[in-house]
N, C-alpha and C positions, 0 to 999 in steps of 0.2 A: 503493498499499500504506498505507494509513494505521491498519488495525486490528492494533496489535501487543498482543500478551499483556503482561502485566505483566513477566514475565522479559525479552521483547525490549527492553521500554522500558528497564527498569533496564540493561542491557546495553548498550543504544545509547546510553545516557546514559555510561554506561563510556568508551565509544569517545570520544565526544566530550569528556568531560573530560580522558584520557589522551593524546589524540592530539597529535603525532605518535605512534603507538606501535607496537608489533609482533606477531605472532602468540603470541611465548611469554611477554609480557606479559599477554596477554589469557587464555593459558591458565592461567598460574598464579591469575589473578584470580578466574576462573570456574571453575576448578577440572577444565579439561579436560588429559586425556593429552598431546595434539600440539598444534605451530602447522597441522597438516592438520587437526584438528579444529575449531579457530577459523575458518580460512579455510571448513570446509565450512558452519559455522554462521553466518556472514557472509553466504556466497552465498547459503545457503536462507532465512535469516529477515531479514538486513539489508541484502540486495542493494542496494535504491533508495536506503541513507542513508549509505554509507560508498563511499570510492575509496581506491586508492594513487597517492602521489605519483610524481614522478620518482627517488627514492631509496627507491621501494616501502613506506615507512611507512603504514601504517594511517590514514586521517582520515576524518573526519564530514564530511556535505555540510552546507550552511546549513540546510536544510529538517530534517536532525537535529537541529542545536541548539537552533532553533525548538519543534520537536516536544516535546522532552524537559526545555528549561529548563535545561539544566546550560550550563555556562561554560566554554569551551575551556579546558584546560589547569589547572582548578582542582579539587582534591578537597577536598570539604567532611567536616568533623568531625562528632559528634555533635548537636553544638549548631548546625549551618548554618554556621558562619563557617569560610573556607579555613583548610584545614590544612597541603594539600601545592600548590604552587603550579609548575607548569611555565615556565620561561622561557628564551630565548636566552641564547647566551653574552652578547651586549652587556646584556641585562637584567639578569643577573647581576651584571653589573659595576656597572652604575649603581645597583643596590640597595646595591652596597657602599660608596660614595662619597655617596650620597644623604644629606641631611640628615634625622634621625629625626623621630618623631612630635612631640617636644615641643620639636625646634629649630626656627629662623625658615625658612621654605620659601626655595629657591632657583629661580634662573630656568635655563633650556636652558644658556644660555653660562656660566653658573657650574659646572654639572654636567659640561658640555665638558671644562674648564680643570681640573677634577677628574681627570677620566677622564685626560687628557692626561698631568698629572703624576703620577697614581698606576700607571696601567697601560699608559703609551705609546701609549694609542689614540686614534687622531683619526675618529672620525665625521663625517660631515656634520650640519651641524645640524637638517637636517630630519629626517635617519635617528633621530637621538637625539630630537628631538620626537614622532616617531611612536610610536618604544620607548615614552617615558614615558606616552604617552597609552593604549597596551597595556598596560603596568602598573598605571595607573587604573583600565582596565576589569576587571582582575582582583581587584582590591581592594586591591594593594600599594602604590599610591601614591593620594595625595590632591592636588588642586589647591586652590591659593588664587590669587586675582584680585586683584594690585595693579597698578602702574603696567603689569606684564608679568604674564603667567602665570608663576606659582612651582609647584614642586613639593616635595612632602617623602613619605617612608616613612608608610604608613599604620598601621603597626604596629611593635611593636619586634622586631629580627631574629630573637628567638629564639621568638616567637609564632606563626611559620608557618616551614614547610621549603620551601625554595626550591630546585627541582632544576634545574640546567640541562639543556635538551635533549641528546640523546646523537646524534653524527655516526656511529655505526655502522651495519653492516649490517640493515636493517628488518625482514626476513623469518624471522629465526630462530624 
């Protein structure tokens, strides 16, 4: 199924950007009356491009992201720049401690020390590195290559809204 109408393509892009998401969130966005209507729409129109994860959250397939060109977890403003970005709980904490756009970028080890002292978090270095790379893909973090790879926020904190992924029931 590659011949999607413009509405189907737009709604599929919403699923990509908002994933993981719930029926209720899509119902509100699409102006539908209930989660049941969302479920029916997804099954009837986008069945090849979405799935429910082990927690029943709605997620897009890789083919959906490729087809729409939308970035997972990123909602763009009218000017095309990220306006709302969904990140993991660790990602939100990383953004809280990471050097700002005008500051000297910092190494994974430096960020790890800040997480330990500020939030009493102790992720594995590789987990933190993956999170920083994920934040880079959303445009929130930029990389500077020095002796080691270093990171800093790409924009001021008040330029974009960061929403931490919710951990409640996904099918409401």
